[in-house]
C-alpha positions in Angstrom: 148.1 98.4 73.5 146.4 95.6 71.4 148.6 93.0 73.1 147.5 94.3 76.5 143.8 94.2 75.6 144.2 90.7 74.2 146.0 89.5 77.4 143.3 91.2 79.5 140.6 89.4 77.5 142.3 86.1 78.0 142.6 86.7 81.7 138.9 87.7 82.0 137.8 84.7 79.9 139.7 82.4 82.1 138.3 84.1 85.2 134.8 83.7 83.9 135.3 80.0 83.3 136.8 79.6 86.8 133.8 81.5 88.3 131.5 78.8 87.1 133.0 76.4 89.5 131.4 76.1 93.0 132.7 78.4 95.7 134.4 80.6 93.1 135.4 84.2 94.0 133.2 87.1 93.1 136.4 88.9 92.0 139.6 87.0 91.1 143.1 88.2 91.9 143.8 88.5 88.1 140.8 90.9 87.8 141.8 92.8 90.9 145.2 93.4 89.2 143.7 95.0 86.2 144.1 98.8 85.9 141.3 101.0 87.3 138.6 102.2 84.8 139.6 105.4 83.1 137.6 108.6 83.4 135.0 109.7 85.9 131.8 107.8 86.4 128.8 109.8 85.3 125.8 109.6 87.6 122.7 111.8 87.9 122.2 113.7 91.1 118.4 113.3 91.4 116.7 110.1 90.4 113.2 108.7 90.8 114.6 105.3 90.0 115.1 102.6 92.6 117.5 103.0 95.5 120.5 100.7 96.0 121.8 100.4 99.5 124.8 98.5 100.7 123.8 96.7 103.9 126.7 94.2 104.4 129.5 94.8 104.8 128.9 98.1 106.4 129.8 101.0 104.1 133.3 102.4 104.5 134.2 99.6 106.9 137.1 97.3 106.1 136.2 93.6 105.9 138.0 90.3 105.6 137.2 87.8 102.9 135.0 85.8 102.9 132.1 88.0 103.9 128.4 88.3 103.5 127.5 90.6 100.6 124.0 92.2 100.9 122.5 95.0 98.9 118.9 96.1 99.2 116.8 97.5 96.3 114.0 99.9 97.1 111.4 100.8 94.4 109.7 104.2 94.5 106.2 105.3 93.6 104.6 101.8 94.0 106.7 100.3 91.2 108.4 97.0 91.3 112.1 96.1 90.8 112.8 94.2 87.7 115.4 91.6 88.8 116.3 90.8 85.2 117.5 94.4 84.8 120.1 94.1 87.5 123.7 94.4 86.2 126.9 94.5 88.4 130.1 95.7 86.8 133.6 95.7 88.4 135.1 99.1 87.4 138.4 98.0 85.9 139.9 98.5 82.5 138.3 96.7 80.7 135.1 96.5 82.7 134.3 93.1 84.3 130.7 92.0 84.2 130.0 90.2 87.5 126.3 89.7 86.9 126.6 86.0 85.8 128.4 85.2 89.0 125.7 86.9 91.1 122.7 85.7 89.1 121.5 83.2 91.7 121.8 85.8 94.5 119.7 88.5 92.7 116.1 89.0 93.7 113.6 91.9 93.4 114.6 92.9 97.0 118.3 93.0 96.4 121.5 90.8 96.3 122.4 88.4 99.0 125.6 86.4 98.6 127.0 84.7 101.7 130.6 83.8 101.9 131.7 86.2 99.1 135.3 85.8 98.2 137.2 88.9 97.1 141.0 89.6 97.2 142.4 92.3 99.5 142.1 95.9 98.2 139.5 98.5 97.3 137.0 97.3 94.8 134.4 99.6 93.2 131.3 98.1 91.6 128.6 99.8 89.5 125.1 98.4 90.2 122.4 99.2 87.7 118.8 98.5 88.5 115.5 99.3 86.7 111.9 99.4 88.0 108.7 98.3 86.2 108.3 101.8 84.9 111.7 101.6 83.2 113.4 104.1 85.5 117.1 103.2 86.0 119.5 103.9 88.8 123.3 103.5 88.6 125.0 103.3 92.0 128.6 102.7 93.0 129.5 100.4 95.9 133.1 100.3 97.2 134.3 97.2 99.1 137.4 97.6 101.3 138.8 94.2 101.8 141.8 93.7 104.2 144.3 90.9 104.4 
């Protein structure tokens, strides 16, 4: 188990270094090969926190890579979205923090990353967003990428 975790850490570290290069993928093939995250994702049913909406690619529609990734954030009650609070995690074991790769694409209105490169498969991301009142929303987004 320890060897597996150490190997996974090396793979993730190498992937993070590679992601710093221009035109790097959002998710690498090595990350996609990691096992799925264990356990159920806990989310609250009713939230006054911001809404997270997948605009592109269309939800539940398979897409080919590269594609334009676009998520919209909608604050409630006159509050503002805090772009510094946004965190995007690839739900694998161990979790892969994609936030640094998306940093330049994150604004108060959402995430817009043209020509997003992702290997084929089903990829589930957890998007966390807070508003100026500190209310937090955790939403999951699943990308279905074909060959």
